[in-house]
C-alpha positions in Angstrom: -12.1 46.2 -42.6 -12.3 50.2 -44.0 -10.5 51.0 -39.7 -7.6 49.2 -41.6 -7.7 50.2 -44.6 -8.2 53.6 -43.2 -5.1 53.5 -41.0 -2.5 52.5 -43.8 -3.5 54.6 -45.7 -3.8 57.5 -42.6 -0.1 58.7 -42.6 0.5 59.8 -46.3 -2.8 61.6 -46.1 -0.8 63.6 -43.3 2.2 63.8 -44.8 0.8 65.0 -47.8 -1.5 67.1 -46.0 2.0 68.2 -44.2 4.3 68.3 -47.2 1.3 71.0 -48.3 1.4 73.1 -45.5 4.9 73.5 -45.3 5.1 74.9 -48.9 2.8 77.5 -48.5 5.1 78.7 -45.6 8.0 78.4 -47.4 6.6 80.7 -50.7 5.6 82.9 -47.9 9.1 83.7 -47.2 10.2 83.3 -50.6 7.3 86.4 -50.8 8.3 88.4 -48.2 12.2 88.1 -49.5 12.1 92.2 -49.6 10.1 93.4 -47.2 11.9 95.0 -44.3 11.7 93.1 -40.7 9.9 90.0 -41.9 11.5 86.9 -39.7 11.3 84.0 -41.9 9.5 81.1 -40.3 9.1 76.9 -40.8 8.5 73.9 -39.1 9.7 70.5 -38.5 8.7 68.3 -40.8 9.3 65.3 -38.8 8.0 66.3 -35.3 5.1 67.7 -36.8 4.2 64.2 -38.9 4.8 62.2 -35.5 1.9 64.4 -34.1 -0.3 64.5 -36.2 -0.2 60.6 -36.7 0.2 60.2 -33.3 -2.8 61.9 -32.9 -4.9 60.8 -35.4 -4.2 57.5 -34.2 -4.9 58.4 -30.1 -8.1 60.4 -30.6 -9.8 58.0 -33.3 -10.8 60.3 -35.8 -8.1 63.0 -35.2 -10.6 66.3 -35.2 -11.1 68.0 -32.3 -15.6 67.0 -30.7 -17.2 70.7 -30.3 -19.3 70.9 -26.7 -22.8 70.7 -27.4 -24.8 73.3 -24.8 -27.8 71.3 -25.5 -28.9 67.9 -26.5 -30.2 69.2 -29.8 -27.5 70.0 -31.5 -25.4 68.9 -33.6 -22.5 67.2 -33.2 -19.4 68.9 -34.9 -15.9 68.0 -35.8 -13.0 70.6 -36.2 -9.1 70.6 -37.1 -6.9 69.4 -33.9 -3.5 69.7 -35.9 -1.8 72.3 -37.8 1.7 72.6 -38.5 1.1 76.1 -38.8 0.6 76.5 -35.2 4.1 75.1 -34.4 5.4 77.6 -36.4 9.4 78.5 -35.7 11.2 81.7 -36.8 14.7 80.7 -38.6 18.0 82.0 -37.5 19.5 83.6 -40.2 22.9 83.1 -41.3 24.3 86.3 -42.1 21.5 88.6 -40.9 20.3 91.7 -43.2 19.9 96.0 -42.2 16.6 95.7 -42.5 15.5 92.9 -40.1 14.5 90.4 -42.8 15.7 86.5 -41.3 15.0 85.3 -45.8 18.2 83.8 -46.9 16.9 83.3 -50.8 18.9 80.1 -51.3 17.7 78.3 -48.2 14.3 79.1 -49.5 14.7 77.4 -52.6 16.9 74.1 -52.0 14.1 73.3 -48.7 11.0 74.6 -51.8 13.0 71.8 -54.1 13.1 69.7 -51.0 10.3 69.7 -49.9 8.7 69.5 -54.0 10.3 66.1 -54.9 9.0 64.8 -51.1 5.5 66.0 -52.2 6.2 63.9 -55.2 7.7 61.3 -54.2 5.2 60.4 -51.5 2.5 60.7 -54.0 3.7 58.6 -55.7 4.1 55.8 -53.0 0.8 56.4 -51.7 -0.5 55.9 -55.3 1.5 53.0 -56.2 0.0 51.5 -52.5 -3.3 52.3 -54.2 -2.8 50.5 -57.0 -1.6 47.6 -54.9 -4.5 47.7 -52.8 -6.8 47.8 -55.8 -4.9 45.0 -57.3 -5.8 43.0 -54.1 -9.2 43.5 -54.1 -10.1 42.5 -57.5 -11.1 38.4 -57.8 -8.9 36.2 -60.0 -9.6 35.8 -63.7 
């Protein structure tokens, strides 16, 4: 039962984690808008979400199992997938003389869009949890 519940909420958990990671990447781009030579970075959210969900589903726990050198060692797990490992550099629409590729208009739009998607994902997850909660409560 818990497995099915975990599976049903996994997609939204991964989506929220990736939205938060993307927000950090976009805010780093905005923070470095005046840094000479800074290259703006981003990742494809759709591809990252597909990778995260399929990896989580394929491996069971979704973690990276650590090798144990002795039988008495405690087994550990770490994060196997991170969207920041698949960051790509943005190609600027209009290059600047100092080599900075941050386009503030594009960054603001992407930042606002990502924020709206984060809020909507959070609302959908909240509604799903409320629905599951009401389904589990006995009738009166």
